[in-house]
Each structure stands twice: as C-alpha cells, then as structure tokens.
Residue frames as qw, qx, qy, qz and C-alpha x, y, z in Angstrom:
[[0.372, 0.295, 0.416, 0.776, -11.40, -66.10, -31.76],
 [0.130, -0.823, -0.422, -0.357, -14.19, -63.85, -30.63],
 [0.558, -0.720, -0.195, 0.364, -12.32, -62.74, -27.52],
 [0.470, -0.217, 0.191, 0.834, -9.39, -60.95, -29.28],
 [0.098, 0.484, 0.501, 0.711, -11.82, -59.27, -31.69],
 [0.366, -0.820, -0.432, -0.085, -13.89, -58.03, -28.75],
 [0.557, -0.586, -0.049, 0.586, -10.78, -56.61, -27.01],
 [0.374, 0.051, 0.359, 0.853, -9.58, -54.91, -30.21],
 [0.066, -0.652, -0.507, -0.560, -12.99, -53.33, -30.86],
 [0.476, -0.799, -0.329, 0.165, -13.21, -52.21, -27.22],
 [0.528, -0.402, 0.110, 0.740, -9.75, -50.61, -27.45],
 [0.241, 0.325, 0.473, 0.783, -10.74, -48.98, -30.76],
 [0.230, -0.803, -0.470, -0.285, -13.82, -47.43, -29.16],
 [0.541, -0.709, -0.145, 0.429, -11.71, -46.14, -26.24],
 [0.468, -0.110, 0.279, 0.831, -9.18, -44.62, -28.67],
 [0.061, 0.553, 0.502, 0.662, -11.93, -42.90, -30.66],
 [0.390, -0.834, -0.389, -0.031, -13.52, -41.57, -27.44],
 [0.567, -0.555, -0.001, 0.609, -10.17, -40.25, -26.22],
 [0.361, 0.153, 0.387, 0.835, -9.46, -38.58, -29.58],
 [0.119, -0.725, -0.483, -0.476, -12.86, -36.87, -29.50],
 [0.513, -0.788, -0.253, 0.227, -12.25, -35.76, -25.89],
 [0.556, -0.294, 0.150, 0.763, -8.81, -34.39, -26.82],
 [0.203, 0.403, 0.446, 0.773, -10.17, -32.45, -29.80],
 [0.293, -0.815, -0.439, -0.239, -12.94, -31.00, -27.63],
 [0.579, -0.683, -0.119, 0.429, -10.49, -29.93, -24.90],
 [0.487, -0.075, 0.269, 0.828, -8.03, -28.40, -27.38],
 [0.053, 0.603, 0.478, 0.636, -10.84, -26.45, -29.00],
 [0.405, -0.853, -0.325, -0.045, -12.02, -25.05, -25.65],
 [0.612, -0.496, 0.032, 0.615, -8.44, -24.18, -24.65],
 [0.391, 0.198, 0.357, 0.825, -7.85, -22.32, -27.91],
 [0.121, -0.744, -0.403, -0.519, -11.00, -20.22, -27.50],
 [0.574, -0.757, -0.219, 0.223, -10.11, -19.60, -23.86],
 [0.593, -0.200, 0.138, 0.768, -6.71, -18.31, -24.98],
 [0.160, 0.485, 0.383, 0.770, -8.34, -15.85, -27.37],
 [0.387, -0.819, -0.354, -0.232, -10.65, -14.64, -24.61],
 [0.675, -0.546, -0.105, 0.486, -7.66, -14.29, -22.29],
 [0.448, 0.089, 0.222, 0.861, -5.81, -12.12, -24.79],
 [0.091, -0.674, -0.401, -0.614, -8.91, -9.92, -25.20],
 [0.560, -0.778, -0.284, 0.036, -9.22, -9.53, -21.44],
 [0.648, -0.334, 0.018, 0.685, -5.52, -8.66, -21.12],
 [0.265, 0.356, 0.309, 0.841, -5.92, -6.00, -23.81],
 [0.310, -0.776, -0.374, -0.402, -8.92, -4.55, -21.99],
 [0.668, -0.637, -0.194, 0.333, -6.99, -4.51, -18.71],
 [0.541, -0.095, 0.121, 0.827, -4.06, -2.67, -20.28],
 [0.049, 0.558, 0.368, 0.742, -6.42, -0.12, -21.87],
 [0.482, -0.796, -0.331, -0.160, -8.13, 0.50, -18.53],
 [0.684, -0.457, -0.086, 0.561, -4.75, 0.89, -16.80],
 [0.376, 0.198, 0.226, 0.876, -3.67, 3.47, -19.38],
 [0.196, -0.696, -0.384, -0.574, -6.96, 5.34, -18.93],
 [0.630, -0.704, -0.286, 0.159, -6.50, 5.26, -15.15],
 [0.599, -0.208, 0.019, 0.773, -3.02, 6.78, -15.49],
 [0.140, 0.417, 0.311, 0.843, -4.38, 9.56, -17.71],
 [0.418, -0.751, -0.381, -0.341, -7.20, 10.25, -15.25],
 [0.690, -0.533, -0.219, 0.437, -4.72, 10.27, -12.36],
 [0.437, 0.031, 0.115, 0.892, -2.57, 12.87, -14.14],
 [0.108, -0.570, -0.368, -0.726, -5.63, 14.99, -14.93],
 [0.584, -0.711, -0.390, -0.033, -6.79, 14.72, -11.31],
 [0.644, -0.401, -0.118, 0.641, -3.41, 15.77, -9.94],
 [0.276, 0.232, 0.228, 0.904, -3.19, 18.67, -12.39],
 [0.277, -0.675, -0.413, -0.545, -6.67, 19.89, -11.47],
 [0.651, -0.701, -0.284, 0.070, -5.88, 19.72, -7.78],
 [0.636, 0.046, -0.152, 0.755, -2.52, 21.46, -7.95],
 [0.205, -0.718, -0.298, 0.595, -2.16, 24.79, -6.16],
 [0.153, -0.249, 0.385, 0.876, -0.90, 26.48, -9.30],
 [0.077, -0.345, -0.761, -0.544, -3.97, 25.47, -11.26],
 [0.234, -0.715, -0.632, 0.184, -6.28, 26.50, -8.42],
 [0.233, -0.576, -0.061, 0.781, -4.55, 29.89, -8.18],
 [0.063, -0.026, 0.554, 0.830, -4.91, 30.46, -11.93],
 [0.168, -0.522, -0.768, -0.330, -8.61, 29.58, -11.85],
 [0.274, -0.711, -0.471, 0.445, -9.18, 31.80, -8.81],
 [0.181, -0.392, 0.174, 0.885, -7.47, 34.69, -10.62],
 [0.038, -0.203, -0.695, -0.689, -9.69, 34.10, -13.66],
 [0.258, -0.643, -0.717, -0.079, -12.77, 34.22, -11.44],
 [0.035, -0.800, -0.056, -0.596, -11.69, 37.54, -10.00],
 [0.732, -0.643, -0.155, 0.162, -10.34, 36.58, -6.61],
 [0.303, 0.782, -0.356, 0.412, -7.41, 38.62, -5.39],
 [0.704, -0.138, -0.539, 0.442, -4.81, 37.75, -2.80],
 [0.345, -0.906, -0.083, -0.233, -5.10, 39.68, 0.44],
 [0.449, 0.443, -0.518, 0.578, -1.92, 40.94, 1.99],
 [0.615, -0.538, -0.527, 0.235, -1.71, 40.33, 5.71],
 [0.080, -0.897, 0.054, -0.431, -1.53, 43.36, 7.96],
 [0.772, -0.613, 0.137, 0.093, 0.55, 41.54, 10.57],
 [0.432, 0.745, -0.471, 0.192, 4.28, 42.20, 10.45],
 [0.928, -0.359, -0.060, 0.082, 6.27, 39.45, 12.04],
 [0.578, 0.545, -0.303, 0.526, 9.62, 41.18, 11.58],
 [0.122, -0.542, 0.472, -0.684, 9.45, 42.69, 15.05],
 [0.317, -0.111, -0.919, 0.207, 9.07, 40.25, 17.94],
 [0.493, -0.596, -0.322, -0.546, 5.77, 40.25, 19.76],
 [0.246, -0.505, 0.596, -0.573, 5.70, 40.56, 23.54],
 [0.320, -0.027, -0.945, 0.056, 5.44, 37.27, 25.36],
 [0.286, -0.618, -0.714, 0.161, 3.17, 38.52, 28.13],
 [0.013, -0.638, -0.063, -0.767, 1.66, 41.83, 29.05],
 [0.254, -0.131, -0.690, 0.665, 1.62, 43.14, 32.59]]
C-alpha cells in the first residue's frame, strides 16, 4: 500500500516541478520577445537615420552644390585660353 502512494507522490512532485519550469521558461520567452521588438524598432530607426545621412552626404558632395558654395565664397570660373577648334601640329621640325 505504501508503494503506490510513494509513486503517486513522486509523480506529483515531478509534475509540480515541470509546471514551475514551464512557467519560468514562458516568462523569460515573453520578456525576450519584448526586448526583441524594442531592438527591431531601434534597428529600423537607425536604418532610417542612415538613409537620411546618406542623402545629405550625397547632396553635400554633388558638383552643383559645390559650385553654388564656391560662387557664394567668391570664386569665379576661369575661361581657358586654349582653343581646340583648330588642330594642333603633331610634331615640329
């Protein structure tokens, strides 16, 4: 009579331990999911910021923008004195 009671109590303890382990794991998974969503939001925000910085970088480095800034600073374009309309001699004697 003692043997079945011992087996039932042992199985009851195992069930309780497994339930506690399951609750603990589910709780850690749920908090991990929240952290994952936060990290994904941060990643998307950084990607958007990188795109904006890339556009600003390309705009700042464009020749049109550089020419406008040079004109504002007082630089003027120099016309070349060489006329390439007439062919130059290949060799001189």
